[in-house]
N, C-alpha and C positions, 0 to 999 in steps of 0.2 A: 234175595240173598240166600246162598246155598247153606244147607244144614250140615254139609260135609265138614268135619273137623280136620284141620291141617295135620294134627298129630296122628290121626288114624290113617291118612293117606301116606304119611312118611313111614309109619310102621309097616304098612302093607307092602310098600316097595322095598323097604329094608329087608323084609322077610322073603323077598323074591317073588311076590305075587304080581299078577298082571293087574293094572289099574283099569277100572271100568270107565265108561264115558262120563258118568257123573263126577267121578273123582278127578279125571283129567280136566273137565270143564271147570270144576271148582279151583283147581290149581291155576289155570290160565286166567280165570276171572280175578283171582287174588293177585296175580302178577300185574294185570292190567290196572286194577283199581287200588293196588297196594293195601289190600285188606288183611294179608298175612304179613307178619314182620319178615325182614330180610333173612333172619336166621332160620326161619322155617322154610322159606323158599329155597335157601341155600342147602338146607339139609335134604330136601327132596331132590334137588339137582345132584347132590353127591350120591344119594341112594340110586338114582337113575344111572349115574356114571358107573357105579359098582355093579349093579344088578342087571342093567340093560333094559331093553323093552322089546316086545314082539313087534313085528311089522304092523299088526293091527293097532297096537297101542300108538306107534309112531304116526300112523295114518290119522288116527283120532286126534293126537296132539297137534299135528300139522293143521288139521281142519279147524280146531279150536283157536289156534294162534292166528290163522288167516282171518277168522271171523271176529277177532278181538278189535279189529279196526276197519278201515275203509277198503272196499274192493272196487277197483276200477271196472267200468263197463264200456267197451269200445264197439259194441254191436252195431252202432250206427255208421261205423267207418268200414267201407268195403275192403275185403282181403283178409287172409288168415293172420292171426296174431301169434307171433313166435319169438322166442328169446333163446339166448345161449348163456350159460353160467359156467364159470371156471372156478375151481377150488384155489386157484392162484399159483403164481410161480414167478421166477426171475425173468424179466423181459417178456412176460405174457401180455400181449397187446392185440390179440386176435379180434376182440370186440370192435375195435376201430376200423378193422378191415372188413369183417363179415357183415356188420350191420348195413353199410352202404351197398354191399354186393346183394344181400337178400332183399333190401328195399327196392333196388333197381330191377329185381325180378318179380316184384309184385307183393312181397311180404310186408307186413306191418310189424315193426320192431319197437315195442315199448320196453326199454332196457333200464331197469333200476340197478345201479351199480354202487360200489362201495369205495372207501378210501383204504389205502395200504397201511398195514401195521405189521412191523417185523423186519422188512427189508426195503423194497422199493415201493413207489407209489401205486395206488390202485387206479382203476379206470377213470374215476372222477379227477384224481390228481393229474393224470396225463392230460385230460381234456382241459383242465383249468390252466395248463401251460399256454393255451391259446388265449391271447389277450381278449378280455371281455366276455369269455365264454361263461354262461350261466347254467348250472345244473339244477337250480332251485326253481323250476318252472311251476307256475300255477296250473291247476287242472285245465282251465280254458286254453292256456298257452300250450300245454302238452297235447291236448286234443287237436289243436290247430296244426301243430308240427306233425303229428301222426297222420292227419288227414291230407296235408299238402306235400309232405316229404316222405312219410312212411317210417320216420325214425323219431324217437324221443329218448334222450339220454339224461337220466335224472338220478338224484340220490334218494335214499329212503326218507320219507317225510314222517312227521310225528303221528300222522293219521294212519299210516300203514303198519300193520302188525305191531302195535305198541307193546304187546306182551313180549314179543321177541326182543325189543329194545331193552326192556327191563331185565329179562332173563340173561341176555348176552352180557350185560354189564356185570351181573353177579357171577356168571360163568368165568369171566375174565379174571376175577379176583379170588375164585375158590378152586381153581385147578380142575375145572370140569369142561373146559373148551373142547377137549378131544373126544367127547362122548358122541358116538355115531348117531344115536337116536336124536340127540339135541342138535347136532350139525344138520341133519336131514330136515328136521322140522323148521329150523331157522332159515335154511335156504329156500325150502319149498313154500313156506308160509308167505314170504315176500313175493315169490314168483307167481303163486296163485292170486295174490292180491293185485298183481299187475294187469290182470284181465287177459292173460294169454291162453291160446288153445294148445300150444305145444312148446316143449322145452328140450333143448339138446344140452347135455352136461359134458363138460371137459374136466374129468377127474385126473389130477396129476399125481404122479408118484416119483420118488427119487430125492436126491440131495436138496434140491431147491423147492420141494413141495411140502405142503402141510402134512400129508400122509406120505411118509418116506418109504414105507414098505409096500410092495406091490399088492400083497395079500390084503392089507388094510384098505388100500385104495379100491380094490375090486369089491370088497365087502360093502364099502360106502356107496360105490356106484350102483351095485345091485339093490341096496336098500332104497336109494333115491328113486330108481326106476320103479320099484314096486310100490312105493308110497305115492309117487306122482300118479301112476295109473289108478291106484285106489281112490284118488281124489279127482278122477276124470280129466287128468292132464296127460296128454300124449307125451311120453318121456323116453329119451334114449340117452345113453352115456358112452363116451369114449374114454378109454384109459390111455393117457399119454405120458411119455417120458419127460421128466424135469430134472435130470441129473446135470444137464448143461443149460445155460441160458437160452431162451427161445429168441432167435433173431440175432442181429448184429449189434444191438444197442441195449443199454440198461440206463434208465434215467428219463424223466418225463418228457421234456421237449424233444430229446433225441429219439424217443420211441414214437412220438407222433409224426415226426419227420420221416422216419423209416416206413410208417404205415402209408403216408402220402406217396412216397416213392413206389411202394408196392401197387397202390391203386393207379399210379401213372404207368404201370407195366414195366418199370425200370429195374425191378429187383425180383429175382426168383430164388427162393430159399426154403428151408424147412418151415419157416414161419408162414410163407406164402402157401405152401402145400397144406399145412394144418388148417389155416383159415379157409381155404377153398373146400376142404373136406367137411369141416364143421358147417359151412354155409350150405354145402350140398345136402347134408343130413337135414338141415332146417327146411330146405325146399322139398325134400322127399317126405318128411314127416307131416307136412302141411298139405301135401298134394299139389304143390306148385310145379313139381317135376314127377314124371312117371317112374323113373329109375335113376340109377347113379349116372349113367352116360348122359341122359337128358339134363340132369341137374348141372353136371360139369360143363356141358355145352352152353347152357344158359348163362352160367357164371362167367365163362371165358368170353362170351359175347359182350356182356355189360362191362367187363374189365377192359377189353380191347377197344370198345367204342367210346369209352370215357363216361358212360352213364353212372357207374359206381362212384367215380371220383366226383362227379357233379352232385351226387346225393350227399357226400361228405361236405362239399362246399355249402350246399343249401342248409344242411343241419347246423353247421357252424354259424351261418348267418342268422338262422331262425332262433338260435339260442344265445344271441347277443355277441358272438365272437367275431373276430376280424377274418373274413374269408380270404383276404389277401395273403394270409400265411400259406395257402396252397401253392402259390407261385413265388413267394418271397420269404424264405426261411429266416432272414435276418430279423423278422418281426417277432420271432420266438425269443424268450429270455434265454441267454446263454452265457455261461461263465467264460472268462477270457483266457484262463491259464490252461495249458495242456502239458501233460507229461506222458512219454511213451515208455512202456516196458518192453525189454528186449529178451528174446529167447536165450536162455543160458547155454543151450547146446543144440546141435542139429538133430533132426529126426522127424517123427510124425506126432501130431497132437492126438493123444489118447483120451484126454479128459480136460474139461474146463469146469471146475467145481462151481455149480450154480449157487450153492449156499455161500461160499466165500465171496463170490462176485456180488451177490445180493447184499451181504452184510457190509462189505467194503463200500459199496455205493451208498448204503444208508448212512455210513459214517461221513461220507462227503456231504450229505444233506438231502439226498434224493428220496429218502424214506423217513419213517418216524419210528422211534422205539416206544413212544408214549402217544396216546391219542391227541394230546394237546400240542405236540411238536409241530413246528411250521416246516413245510416242504420247500426246498429250493428247486425250482423247476429247471434251472439252467445247468445243473451238474450231472455227471454220469460217466459212462464208459462206452467206447466203441471197440468191439472185438474185431481185430484185423485178421484173425485166423479162426477157423472152426475145426471141430473134431474131424480127424481124417486128413487134414491139410499137412503137406510137407513144409518144413521150415529149416532155415540155416541159423546157426548160432549168430546172434546179433540182430536177427530180424525183429521188426516191431510186431508184437502180437496183441498189445492192448494200448489204446489211447485213453487217457484219463483226463476228463474235463473238470476243472476244479476252480475254486475261488481264491484260496490262500496261495501264497508264493510257493509252498511246497505241499505235497500230498501228506495228510496225516499219517504218521508211522503205522498206526494200527490198521488203517485201510490199505496201506502199501503192502504190509505183511500178508494180509488176506488175499490181495490180488496176486502177489507173487507165488503164494502157495496153491493157487487155484489151478495152475497149468501143470499137466503131466505130459512128458515127452518120452517116447521110446523109439528104438531104432527101426522097428517093423511097423507097417500100417496096422491100425486097429481093426477089429471085426466091427462092421457096421451094425448099429442097433436101430431097430425100427422105432420111429417116433411114436407111432400109434400101435399100442400093444394089443388092444381088444376093443370090440364094440358090443355093448349090451343094449339090446332093443326088445 
C-alpha cells in the first residue's frame, strides 16, 4: 500500500507542479482498487484538466494505466501486430475496411473498439448490426481468430486497463473529458494492452469531431505520437477533416453495407481513399511495405483479387456472425420507412454539416445520448449528394431510413439545416490535412 496521501497529490497538481512516478502510481492504484474516495479522484482529475501535464507525466500515467490490468501477448503468432484508432466522427467506418486490407497483406490486427456516445454508433455497434456477431471473445477465441484470420474485433474487457474504466466514468460526470493528457492516456493505455507493435491514429477535426478546432486536434495528435513512442510503441497520426460526414451513409447497418461495397471494389470515394491511406501507413510503419507506392500496390492487389473481402467474411464467421450478409444485404436489420429531402434551390453543395447529420441520426435511434440507451441498427441516412456536387431545385439529396410513420421534427430540422448551397462551386478541401510521424 502506498504511503502517498491523496490530498498531497491533489495539492501538488493544483499548484501546477509535475507529479512524480510515485504520485502517479498511487493515483492509478487508487483508481484501480478504489482506495481513494471518488471526490478525491475527481479533484485530481479537475486539477489535471486545469493545470495540464508534461509529456513525461502523460507517458508515466499511460504506462501505469496500462499496467493496472491485463496486457495481451501475441508473440507466438507470426506477423507484425498493428492497429488504427480514430477519435471518432460522423460516418467514420474506416476500421471495417482497413482491418481486412491489412490482414490480407500479412498484418495481425487485434482491434479493441468502443461504442458510440454522442451521435452515431461506434465500431462495435456497427459490427453488432451483423446478425449473431460477438465482440466479447474469450482470450483463446481471440488468439485463434488472430492466428487463422489475422483480425480480432473486440470490446474493452474488465481486465484491460481497469483504472481507465474507473477514471473515464468520473471524467464523464465531472466535466473533464476534454483534457488532452487524460484523453491520451485513456487511448494509449488500451492500445498498449492490446499487445500491438505499432499504431496509426486518425485524429479528426471539424464540426463532427470531438476536437473541432484544428489547433486542438494537432496538439492532441502530437501528444499521442510522443507518448506512444515514449512507451516503445511505433506511433503515427493523421489529421483528417470531419466537417462533412465520411462516406455516403450514417447508421449502423447502412455503414457496414457501404464497407462491404468498397471491399467488393464497387465504390470509390473519400472514404475509400482515407481507408487506403490509413492502411498504407499501417503497412509502412510495420515494415510490411518498403514505401508508399509499395504499400498502395499491395493494398490494391488484395482489394481487386477479393482477398480483403474474404478476410471480412472469415472474421464475421469466426466471431459468430452470419457471413451470408456479404452477399445478401436483406439479412441486415433495416427500417422500412423512407423519406427523401429535396434541394430547396439549384447550385452546388458547399457543406453538409456533420454535426447536424450526426445528431439527427442519433434522434432516429442510430446513436445514444446515454450509455444505457439501446441502438437501433436499422435506421440512418444515405447522402445522395456530396460536397462539390451540382444539383437542381427539387433533387433528392438525403434519404432518411426510419421506423415511425414520419421523421421526428427535431431530426428533420437538423437534417434540413445541414445542407448549404451556393451558386458557384466550392473550393475543394483536402480530407487529410497533415501527417505526424
